[in-house]
C-alpha positions in Angstrom: 135.9 68.5 -66.8 134.2 68.8 -70.2 136.4 67.4 -73.0 133.8 66.7 -75.7 132.3 69.6 -77.7 128.5 69.9 -77.6 127.1 69.3 -81.1 125.2 72.2 -82.7 122.3 70.0 -83.4 121.6 69.3 -79.7 118.6 71.2 -78.5 119.2 73.7 -75.8 118.2 72.2 -72.4 119.1 72.2 -68.7 121.7 69.5 -69.2 122.8 70.1 -72.8 122.8 73.8 -73.6 123.7 74.8 -77.1 126.5 77.2 -78.1 126.1 79.4 -81.1 129.8 79.2 -81.8 130.8 77.1 -84.8 133.6 76.5 -87.3 133.4 80.2 -88.3 134.8 81.2 -84.9 138.0 79.2 -85.6 138.8 81.0 -88.9 142.5 81.7 -89.0 143.0 80.1 -85.6 145.5 77.6 -86.9 147.6 80.2 -88.9 151.4 79.9 -88.7 151.7 76.6 -86.8 154.9 75.6 -85.1 157.4 73.2 -86.7 156.6 69.5 -86.9 159.7 68.9 -84.7 158.3 71.1 -81.9 154.9 69.5 -82.2 156.5 66.1 -81.8 158.4 67.3 -78.7 155.2 68.6 -77.2 153.4 65.2 -77.8 156.2 63.3 -76.2 156.6 65.5 -73.1 152.8 65.7 -72.5 152.4 62.0 -73.0 155.2 61.2 -70.6 153.7 63.5 -67.9 150.3 61.8 -68.3 151.9 58.4 -68.1 153.7 59.3 -64.9 150.4 60.7 -63.5 148.6 57.4 -64.3 151.3 55.4 -62.6 151.2 57.7 -59.6 147.4 57.3 -59.0 147.8 54.7 -56.2 150.1 57.1 -54.4 147.9 60.2 -55.0 144.9 58.3 -53.6 146.4 58.1 -50.2 147.9 61.6 -49.9 146.5 64.0 -47.4 144.4 66.7 -49.0 147.1 69.4 -48.7 149.7 67.2 -50.5 147.1 66.1 -53.1 146.4 69.8 -53.9 150.1 70.4 -54.3 150.5 67.3 -56.5 147.6 68.3 -58.8 149.0 71.8 -59.2 152.4 70.4 -60.2 150.8 67.9 -62.6 148.6 70.6 -64.2 151.5 72.9 -64.7 153.6 70.1 -66.2 150.9 69.3 -68.7 150.6 73.0 -69.7 154.4 73.2 -70.1 154.4 70.1 -72.2 151.7 71.6 -74.5 153.6 74.8 -74.8 150.9 76.9 -73.1 151.9 79.8 -71.0 149.7 80.8 -68.1 149.3 83.4 -65.5 146.8 84.3 -62.8 145.6 87.6 -61.3 143.3 88.5 -58.5 142.6 86.7 -55.2 142.1 83.0 -55.9 140.0 81.4 -53.1 141.9 78.9 -50.9 138.9 77.5 -49.0 135.1 77.6 -48.8 134.2 79.1 -52.2 132.3 78.2 -55.4 134.6 79.1 -58.3 132.6 79.8 -61.5 134.3 80.3 -64.8 133.6 80.8 -68.5 134.1 77.7 -70.6 136.2 77.8 -73.7 138.3 74.6 -73.9 139.3 71.4 -72.3 142.4 73.4 -71.3 140.2 75.3 -68.8 140.3 72.5 -66.4 144.1 72.2 -66.5 144.5 76.0 -66.0 142.2 76.1 -63.0 144.0 73.1 -61.4 147.3 74.8 -62.0 146.3 77.8 -59.9 143.4 76.9 -57.6 143.0 74.3 -54.9 139.8 73.2 -56.5 137.7 70.1 -57.0 135.9 70.1 -60.4 132.4 69.3 -61.5 132.4 67.0 -64.5 130.0 64.9 -66.5 129.6 61.3 -65.4 131.1 59.9 -68.7 134.5 61.3 -67.8 134.7 58.7 -64.9 134.8 55.9 -67.5 137.6 57.4 -69.6 140.9 55.5 -69.5 143.5 57.1 -67.3 141.8 60.5 -67.2 138.7 59.2 -65.4 140.7 57.4 -62.8 142.9 60.5 -62.3 139.9 62.8 -62.1 138.2 60.6 -59.4 141.5 60.5 -57.4 141.6 64.3 -57.5 138.1 64.5 -55.9 136.0 65.4 -59.0 132.3 65.6 -58.5 130.5 63.8 -61.3 127.1 64.8 -62.6 124.8 62.5 -64.7 123.3 64.8 -67.3 121.1 62.0 -68.6 119.2 61.9 -65.3 117.8 65.4 -64.4 116.4 63.9 -61.1 119.9 63.4 -59.9 120.6 67.1 -59.9 119.6 67.7 -56.2 121.9 64.9 -55.1 124.8 66.5 -57.1 124.1 69.9 -55.7 124.1 68.3 -52.2 127.5 66.8 -52.8 128.9 70.1 -54.0 127.3 71.8 -50.9 129.0 69.3 -48.6 132.4 70.0 -50.1 131.9 73.7 -49.8 130.6 73.5 -46.2 133.7 71.4 -45.3 135.9 74.3 -46.5 136.6 73.1 -50.0 136.8 75.0 -53.2 134.7 73.6 -56.1 135.0 74.8 -59.6 132.1 74.7 -62.1 131.4 76.0 -65.6 127.8 77.3 -65.4 127.5 77.9 -69.1 127.2 74.1 -69.5 129.1 74.0 -72.8 132.1 75.6 -74.5 132.2 78.9 -76.4 134.9 80.5 -78.5 136.0 83.1 -75.9 134.9 86.1 -77.9 131.3 85.2 -77.0 129.9 83.5 -74.0 126.7 81.8 -72.7 124.2 82.2 -69.9 125.2 81.1 -66.4 122.7 78.5 -65.4 121.8 78.9 -61.7 121.4 75.3 -60.4 124.9 74.9 -58.9 124.8 78.3 -57.3 122.3 76.8 -54.9 125.1 74.8 -53.4 126.8 78.1 -52.4 123.6 79.5 -51.0 123.0 76.4 -48.9 126.6 76.2 -47.7 126.7 80.0 -47.0 129.9 80.5 -49.0 130.8 83.1 -51.5 130.9 82.8 -55.3 134.2 83.8 -57.0 133.7 84.6 -60.7 136.8 83.7 -62.9 137.5 84.9 -66.4 139.7 82.7 -68.6 141.2 84.5 -71.6 143.2 82.8 -74.4 145.6 84.9 -76.4 148.3 84.7 -79.1 150.9 87.4 -79.7 149.0 89.6 -77.3 145.6 89.4 -78.9 142.6 87.3 -78.0 142.7 84.0 -79.8 140.1 81.2 -80.5 142.8 78.6 -81.2 142.1 76.7 -78.0 138.3 76.8 -78.3 136.6 73.4 -78.4 133.3 73.9 -80.1 130.9 72.6 -82.7 131.3 69.0 -83.9 135.0 68.7 -83.9 136.7 65.8 -82.1 139.1 66.0 -79.2 141.9 64.9 -81.5 141.4 67.8 -83.9 141.3 70.3 -81.0 144.4 68.8 -79.4 146.3 69.0 -82.6 145.4 72.7 -83.1 146.7 73.4 -79.5 149.9 71.4 -80.1 150.5 73.4 -83.3 149.7 76.8 -81.7 152.4 79.4 -81.6 152.7 81.7 -78.5 149.5 80.4 -76.9 148.8 81.8 -73.5 145.9 81.9 -71.1 145.2 84.3 -68.3 143.0 83.5 -65.3 141.5 86.5 -63.5 139.7 85.9 -60.2 137.2 88.7 -59.5 136.0 89.8 -56.0 133.8 87.4 -54.0 130.0 87.7 -54.4 128.2 86.6 -51.2 124.7 85.1 -51.2 122.1 87.4 -49.8 118.3 87.2 -49.2 116.3 88.5 -52.1 113.0 90.3 -52.1 110.4 89.3 -54.7 110.1 86.1 -56.8 113.8 86.0 -57.9 115.8 83.3 -56.0 119.2 84.0 -54.5 120.8 81.5 -56.8 119.5 83.3 -59.9 120.8 86.6 -58.5 124.2 85.1 -57.9 124.3 83.5 -61.4 123.3 86.8 -63.1 125.8 88.8 -61.1 128.7 86.3 -61.8 127.8 86.2 -65.5 128.0 89.9 -65.8 131.4 90.0 -64.3 132.8 87.2 -66.4 131.2 88.3 -69.7 133.6 89.0 -72.6 134.5 92.7 -73.0 132.5 94.4 -75.7 
């Protein structure tokens, strides 16, 4: 559940990969904004939905899993409606026992996935401490990863594996940071090990943002910009839509030679999700 952009100055590493996307990718993205009145309406509706969600946390915390999944789908779709973001899904979305891996463009990615898939998310540990959002994320079963402690990675992989083995769907963003949507990053293989160990398939998912029928970078959350700036651009966006396409399952298989199964899975999934040339 990444909601802070990765600064360009951060060195590429296992935990903090660097995107080559910057402000130049957003050129023209804020053209022809909606009226101030419509922006204000979007702010009020979205804020009201989030307030209700915060108040409902004690109830959500005791719901059976099936009802909780239904509640998170309703909540996510209400937030997207409040923001004025249209959305649609295509392909066979996994309902159980699968690792869902998606490209990462925006903080909106999380909301779109929750609106269509019965998934738990992998998020950085800092999200847990955020007011309202952190509590809501924990209630929805988010798996938190501490990127400041590489030695904690095996434990995080183990937690994801247990969720998968129990029949759950876990959604991750293997690029590790956000890109503009016209370009993408490398899928890092670590979390694919959870699918290998649990013996469940990987489902590659492509998220595509568009305006007026053409690919748009308006929702991209990149470079050094703040969440407030990104949120304002989304609130002002005209005819913003996002499509979620689930591609066929990729099953773990034994590999000959030095390449590990998780690396094979990561490479295969990245090839499917890569932006069209």
